[in-house]
N, C-alpha and C positions, 0 to 999 in steps of 0.2 A: 504493500500500500504506500509505503514511504516513497519508493521509486516512482510510482504513478503520480503522487502528489507533486514531486519535483518536476516531472515531465510536464504536467499541466502548468506549473509556474513558469517553466522555461518557454513553453508555447505562448503563454499570455504575454510574456515580456518581449519575445522576438517576433510576434505576429507582424508588427509594423515594420520590423527591420528587414524581413526577407521578401515581403510581398511585391514591392516595386521601388524604383528609384525615388519617386516623389514622396513615398511614405517611409523613407529609410529611418527617419528620426522620430516617427510617430510611436514612441514608446510609452506605455501606460505609466502613470506616476508610481513611484516606489511605495506609496502608502496603501496601494491596493494589496500588496503583500507586506505583512508586518516584518519589522526587523528580526524578531525572534524566529521567524520562519526561515530567514536567510543566514543570519549571523551566528547560528549555533551549530553548524555542521559544515563539513567539506563540500557536500552537495549544494547546500544553499549558497556558500561563498563562490562556488563555481559559477552560479547564475549571476551573482553580483559582478564577478570578474568579467564574465562574458559581456555584460552590459558596458562595463568600462572600456573593454578592448574594442567593442563594436563601434564606439564613438571616438576612439583615439584618433587624433589628427595625424595619422600616418600618411606619408606621400607614397602610396602604393599603386596597385593596378586599378584602383578606383579613384585616382586623383590625376588631374592634369593642370598645368599652369594656367590654362585658359578657363577652366570651369570649376576648379576648386576640389574639395573633398567629396567623397562618396558619389562619384559619377562614373557611369559606364561608357560614356560617349566621348570620342575624340581624346582618348588616352594617348598623349603625345609627349613623352619625356624627351628632353633634348631640344625642344623648341624654345625660342626666346633667349637662347644662350649661345647660338652659333654652331651647336653640334649637329642640328638638322633643320630642315625646312619642311613645312607642311602645306598641304594642298588648299586651294580655295581661299588663300589669304588668311586662314584661321590663325596663323601665327604672327600676322602683322600687327601684333599687340605690343603695348609697352610693358616692360618689367614682367611681373608674374602672371597677372590675369586681369580679367574684366573687373571693372569697379563694382559691379553688382555682386561679385563674389566676396567682397570685403565683409559685408554684413553676415553672410553665411559662415565664413571662416571665423569671424568674431564670435558669433552665437554658439557655434559648435564647441569652440575651445572653452568658453565660460560654462556651458552646460556640463562639460566633462570636469571642469574644476569644481563645480558644485558637488558632483557625485563623489569626487575624491575627498573633499572637505567633509562631506556627510559620513564617509567611512572613517575618517580620522577622528571625528567627534563621537561616533556612536558605537563603533566596533569594540572599544575598550570595555564597554558594559558586559560584553560576552567573552571576555578574555579567558575565563575559566574553562570554556568548552574546548580549548586548543592547547597543545603543548607550546612551550615558549618559542621554539623555532618557527612553527607554522604561524603563530599569532604575529610574531615580528614580520614574517614574510608578507602577510596581508597588509599590515601597516606600511611596509615598504612599497607594496604595489600602489597604495594610495599616493605616497610621495612621488613615485615614479610617474604615475599618471599626471599629477599636478605639474611636475617638472617638464614633461613633454608638452603639456598644454601651454604653460607659461613660455616655454621656448618657442613654440609655434607662433605665439602672439608677439614675442619680443623681436624676432627676426623680421616680422612684417611691420610692426607699429612702433618699435622703440619702447619708451616708457609706457607702462600699462597700469591699469587698476589691479593692485595685488590683493585680490580677495582671498584671504586665507582662513575664513570661517564661513559657515553657512549663514547666509542672509535670510532672515525669516520675516514673512509678511502674514499677518499684520502685527506680529509681536514687536518688530523693530519699527522705529519711527522713520519717516521719510528721510530725515537727515542721516540716520544711522545706516540706511540702505545705500546712501551715496558714498562711493569710494573714488576719490580723485586719482588721476594718473600719477604714478611715482616717477622719479627720474629714471633715465635709461640705465644708469649705473646701479641704482637700487633694484631695478628689475632683473638685471643679469645676476646680481648678488643673490636674489631670491631663487633664480633658476639653479645657481650653483648650490645653494643650501639644500634645495629639495633633492637634487641628484645625490648629494652627499648623504642625506638621510636615507634615501632609497638604497644606496650602495652599502650602507652600514647595517641595514635590516634585512635585505633580500637574501635568500639562500643562494649558495654558489651554483647550485644546479636547480633549474626550474622544476617545481614539484609537479607541473603539468605542462604538456606541450602547448605552447602559445603564451605561457606566462613569461614574465621577465625574470631575471636573476641578477645577482651582483654584477656580473660582467656585462650584461646588457645595459645596466645603469651606467657603468663606467665608460662603456663605448659611446653611448649617446652624450654623456657628460663631456668626453673629449671633443666631440663634434661641436657641441654648444659653446664650450669655452674657447674654441678656436674662433667661433663667430664673435663672441664677446671681445676677445683680444683684438681682433681685426677692427671692429667698430671703434674701440677705444683709440687705436693707433691711426687708422686711415681716415676716420671722420675728422679727426683733428687736423690732419694734413690738408683736407678739403674745406676746413672751416664749416663743416656740416653739423650745426648745432642750433638749438633754439628753445624758447620758453613758451609755455602755454599762456594764453591771454587771461584766462579765468583765475589761474592759481599762481602764475609766475614760476612754475616748476620747469626745470630743464628737461623737457619730455623727449627730446632727441639729442643725441650726442653726449659727450663727457665734458666735464670741467677741464679746460685746457691745462690748468695748473696741476691736475692729478691724473690726467689721462695716461701719461707714460707709465706711471706706477700701476695703474689699474690694468693696462694692457699687459705688462709683464706678469702681474699676478694671475690674470686669466690664462695666459699662455703657459705658465707654470702648472696650473691646474690641469690644462689639456694634456700637457706632456706627462704628468704624473699618472693620470687616469689611463692613458694609453700604455705607458710603461708598465703599470701593474698587470695589465692584461697580457702583455708580451712576457713579462717575467714569470707569471704563474703557469704559462705553457698549457692552457686548456684548449686553445684553438691553434690552427696552423693554416698556411696557405694550401688550398686544394691542389693536389698533384697526383690524383689517382691514376691518370693516364699519361702523366707528363714524362717526357724523356729528354735528356740533355742533347741528344743527337738526332731527334726526329721532330721536325717542325710540324708535320701533320698531326702528330700526337699532342704537341703543345697546343695547337689550335683546338683539337677535339676536347682536350682537357678543360680549356676555358669555356667551351660551349656547355659541356656537361656540368660545370660548376654551378650553374644557375638552375639545374633541374634535379640535383641530388639533395633530397630533404635532409639526409644525414651527413652532408658535407662538413668536413672539419673546419671549414671557413665560416659557416653560418653562425653568426652570433644571435641574430633575431630575424625570423621570417614571418610573413603573413600568409596563412593558408586559406584556400577557397574550396568550395565544393559545388558541383553541379548536381541538381538544379537549384539548390537552396541559395548559395552565395557565390555565384560565378562572376567573372569579369569579362572584358572585351578586348584585352590587350592584343591577342594574336590576330583576331579577325580584322582589327583596324590597322595593324602595323605590318602585316605580312606583305611580302612582295606581290605585286599585282599579277605576276605570272600565274598565280592560282586563284586570284580574286574573282568574284562575281558581283554584279550590281554596284552599289555605292561603297563597298568595303575595300579595305586594303590601301596601302600607300599613304598613310597619314604621316609617316616619318621618312624623310629622305636625307640621310647623313650628308653633310657638306664636304666638299673637297678640302676646305679649310681645316676640318678635323682630321681627315685622312692624311694630310700633309704632315701632321705632328708625328706620325709613326715612322719607324725606321724601315729601310728595305726597298724603297722606291727611288728611282732616279730623280734628283732635284738639282736645281741651279744653286749657286752659292747663297742666294737670298732665301732659300728654303722652299721655293715654289717648285711644283712638279716640272720635270723636264720632258716635254713631249715634242719639241722641235730640235732640229740639228744645230741651231744657233740660238744663243740666249738672248740676243738683242731683239726686242720686240719691234724695233724700227727697221730692222734689216729686211729689205724687200725680197731677198732671195732665200729666206729661211723656209724650210720644208718640214712637214710632219715626219717623225720617226715612225716606221711601219713595223708591225708585230704580226707574227704568224697566226696568233689567235688572241682572243680577248684577255685570257688570263696571263699571257706571257709578261705583260708589263708589271704584274703584281706578284710574280712568282717568288720573289724574295721578301715580300711584305711581312712585317712583324706579325707572327701568329695571333697575337692578341687582337689586332685590327680585324683579321679575317673572322675571328670568333664573335666580334661585336657588330660587324658591318658586312652585308652581302656585297661581294665584289664582282664586277663583270667577269663572266666566264668561270666563276667558281661553281661548286656543285652543292646543291641543297636538295635533300629528299630524293637523291638519285638523278636529279635533272640539272643540266647546265643552266646557269642563270643567264637569261636572254636580256642582258642590260646593254642595249646599244640604241643610238638615237636615229641613225639613218644609213643610207647607202650612197656611195660616190661611184659614179660610172664613167668619170672623165679620164683623160689621158694621164698616165703616171710616168711616162718616159723621162720627164724632167722633175719628178717628185710631185708632191701635192702641196700647193701653197695654202696659207691660212684661209679658211672658208669665210670668215667674217669680212668680206670685201663687197663694196658697192661702187658702181661706176669705175671699176678698175683699181680702187684704192682701199687699203685696209681702213675700216671705219671703227674708231674707238667708241663712238656713241652707240653704234649698232652692236658692238661686242658687250656693251653694258646693258642695253635695254632691248635690242632687237632680237628677232627670231631667225632661224636658218631658212625659213621659207621666204625671206625677203632678200637673200643674198644673190650675188651674180650667178653663182653656180646653180642655184635653184631656178632662177629665172631664165638662164641661158643668155646672159648678158655679159658685157665687159669682155674679158678674155675667153669666156665660154661661148662658143658659137651655138651650142645646143644645151638643153637642160642636162645637168650632170649630177645633181644632188636630189635625193628623194628622202623625205621625212614624213612619217605617218602623223596624221592629225590627231588620232585618238586610238583607243583600243579596238574600235570597230570601224574606223575610217582609214583604210590602208592604201598606200601606193605599191603596186606589185612590181617586182624587179625580176628580170630574166637573169638567172644565174649562169655562170660559165658552162655548166653542164646542161643548160636548157630548161631547167626547172624554174618554177615561179616561187618567190618568197616575198613576204612583207618587207617593206623598207626598214622598219624598226623591229627590235625584239619585243617579246611579249610584255616585258617590264617597262618598255619605253627607254628614255623619255619620249613624250609626244608633244608636238608643238601647240596643241590646242586642248589638251586634256591633262589636268593635274592629278588624275588618279594613278598615273604611272610614276615611276621614280623621276622626280623633277631635277635631280642632281646627277644622275648616273649611278647612284648607290641606293641600297635599300637596307633597312634595319634587320639585324640578325639577333642581337642580344635580347634574350627573353622570349624569342619566337620558338615555340615548343617543337623540337625536332621529332618528338614521338607522336605528335598529333597527326592522324591520317590526312592525306591530301584531300580526301572527300569532305572532311569536316572543315578544313581551311577554305575550300572552294564553295561551301554550302551557302554562304551569304547570311547564315543565321547568326544573329548577334547574341552577346552575353552567354556564351557557352564555354568559355575558357575557365580552367580551374588549376593551372600550374601556379605554384607558390611564388611569392615575391620576396626577394632578399632585401630587407630593409637596413640591415647592418651586418657587415662582414669584416673578417680579420684584415683583409687587404686595406680597407679604409682606415682601420685602427693604425696600421703601420704608416700610412700616409699622414694621419693626424699627428703621430709621434714625430715624424720627420719634419713636418711643417712647424710644429710648435718648437722643436729643437732649433730650427733655422731662425725663427723669429726671436727666440731668447738669445741666440748667438749674436744676432744683429743688435740686440739691446744690451750687449756687453757681458752676457753670462757665458761661461764655458762648460759648466757642469750643474746638474741638479741631483741631489741625494748621492753625490759621488759618482754619478754616471756622466761620462763624456758625451756632450750633446751631439757634436758633429759625427763622432764615431757611431753612435746609435742611429742617427739619421741615415748615415751611409749604409749601415747594415740593412735598414728597412727598405731603402730604395734599391739596394743591390738585390735583395730577395724578390721584390716586386718585379724588377726588370728581368731577372733570370727566369722566373716562371712565365713571363710574358713573351719570352723569346726576343727581347730587345737587346740592343748593344749595351755592354756593361760600362759602368763608370770606372775610371782608373783608380780613384782613391777618394778618401773622405774630403780631401782638399777641393774636389770638384764642387762641393756644396758650400763653400765659403761665400760669404757676402750676399749681396742682392742677386748676383748671378746664380749662386747656389739655390737661393730661395725660389728663383724663377724656374730652375730645373725641377724642383719639387712640385711647383704649381703645374708645370707642364705634365708631370707624371700623373697628377690627379686627373687632369683633363683626359689623358689617355686611358686611365684605368677605370674611371667612374662615369663615363658618358651614359646617358639614357637610364640613370638610376635616381633621377631627381636630386642630384647632388651638385652638379656643375653650375646650375643657375644660382644656387645659394653661395657657391664659392666666389663667382665673379661679383656677386652683390656684396659679400663681406669684404672682399679685397678692394671694393670701391673702384673697380675697373670697368664695370658694365657700360659706363657712359663714354669711355675713351679707348678701350682696349679689347674689342671683340677679336675673334680668331684672325680676321683678315687685316687687322691693324688699322681699320678706319674708325673715325669717330661716330658714335651713335647719336650725337646731339641732333644731327640733321637727318639721321637715318643711315643704317648700315645694310649693305647688300652682301650676300655670301655667294660662294662659288660652287660650281659643279664641274664634273669632268665628263664630257660628252663623247662617247665612242662612236666611230663610223667604220663601216666596212667598205673596202674598195674592191669592186668586182674584177677590175683588170689586174690589180696586184695580188688579189686573193689574200689580202692582209687587212689588219685593223689599224686605225690610228685614233688618237685621243685629242680632243680640243678642250682646254681649260678656259672657262669664262664665267662671268657672273650669271647667276640664276636668271634666266630671261623671263620668268614670270614676275620678276621684280618684287619679290617679297621683301618688304622693307621693315626693318626693326628700328623703331625710334625710342629714344630714352632721354629723359631730362634728369638733372641732378636731384630734384626734389622727389623723384620717384623711387629713391632708395627706401623711402618710408611710404607705406600705404596710408591713405586717408582713413581716419577713424569714421565708421559709419555715421552719416549725418544725423540719423535718428537718435543715436546715442548721445551725440553732442547737443542737439537741440532740446532734448527733454531733461538734460541734467545741468544743474548750476555749477558742477565741479569738473565735468569731463571736458578736457581741452581738445580742440582739433589740432592737427599738425601746424606748426608755425608756418605762416605764409599761404595757407590754404583758406 
């Protein structure tokens, strides 16, 4: 009977959670089930914990920068950060997301904070029902929940209202219910305090799959404290600070007189948290199929890493189940080679990201080498020709192949048909740059134009007849007669297409997180919200990167050791291990990580290791480089355009060539300095005498 009772309770609590997207937070009030029914047994606490975790502001497979938390649609990690572009202009947004999501994100976090506070205040009444370790663990879960919620708010809004007790109505007066925003430094101090409390109380091994543990708290603490340290340091450099009009409180930024000390303190906390995880040796980099001499094995190892629930690298994962709690990551992000209808192709990784990886030919400036001469003004330069699509990428860093679908690579037993068009012109003197108009290379055309406007396509200029064919869409093809007499579409099944953004609009497609075990029939079904592979929210690889970056920042601040540990030596070991597993070129010594150059090497390593995991956007925001330093080096104040690599097949040469250029769908990322902080929801500001809007808004 007891099991039946708890089943009924669970169903009553989760009915609104699993029925639909719009009803996701329609959870009955806790007073329908009394505290004594939940807080006196492991079964009851499992239900309370399930409620907490169902509302946790995790940036998982039900989150996207454009639409916020708990959404199944347009799940597009990597957008707004330069790692990928998305179709239909959906990513031509500023910073993290639409303004309308601020209110949702704000409400979700404070609802979660209230449930955590309720547990902290009421669970002690039932302490006698549990042994000390388990009682402490549940209290630690409450602190962890509150820390994660305060962290989600702090990185978006700066100083927030630090509600650390249950606000009761009508018991509390209106004045007592009002909690003004604290300073940003006080907010980050509260985040630190809550993570520390969680880490001190949580058990070292999660008592149940899906719960936190001591190391989960330490890992997220290291991430949060990196954020806090960067805000304290780099906000000051940009003079990004301000006071609320109602309270006069410094709600964004740090006091310039104490910012340096605060920054060092937070970086030290980040380093110590990461160092403790490394020192205790409970986790390790996933290397189940890794081989030092086999690059194919290295690639497959990093693919498998995200699908092994028992991976030694997993510190915290979010699990799903079909049909109860599915997600839509695969159906939206898979390569359109298998897509039907309006699905697939939501993420097209940029050339700017691919160029960060080792193993492809590049000019001295780091840009890909696809011409025989580096000077873009040389009228005689020609494309380098390759026997097949994959030849150009044959020595590419295995990590990149594991994260990004590369033209000519193999997925689910099929060669990836990632090419844009077919060139039928003469090749006796090589193939000149395609982006020409009226006989001259046109830089404006290369920035904004499409290949169907070029001389080669129109049969103009040096081309007496039409020599270039590019498909308009997945269903509108130009047929080409191949050397053997057969007919073939001008473009590959993945595109790109000149009038259809459902194909790969950059010449690359997303691979990280795309389930290699899901049958092609399911990928091509077009049925949404049927995915159930887990999402890795925190892994050991990030902890190593956190340690390395914190060590670098402390070194720049004049420190050489923490707790007797040499900072640069430990940073070097972390980056060495990450790069070895990735199949990247090794560093020569710890000296490579000295100074700002070393810091930038570590930042680059984060971008290569963590794309499409909802990490990079927050990295470039906390570094305060989103306005000035996207991957292509252009300013985002007036809009940044990112690049693709467009493959073409030559019928006469029977070879492929590659044309690097700006995304010609002109997806434009705009960003202004004040967007490092999101606006407080206007309704919260207008109804409160003490809640301040962001300065200048």
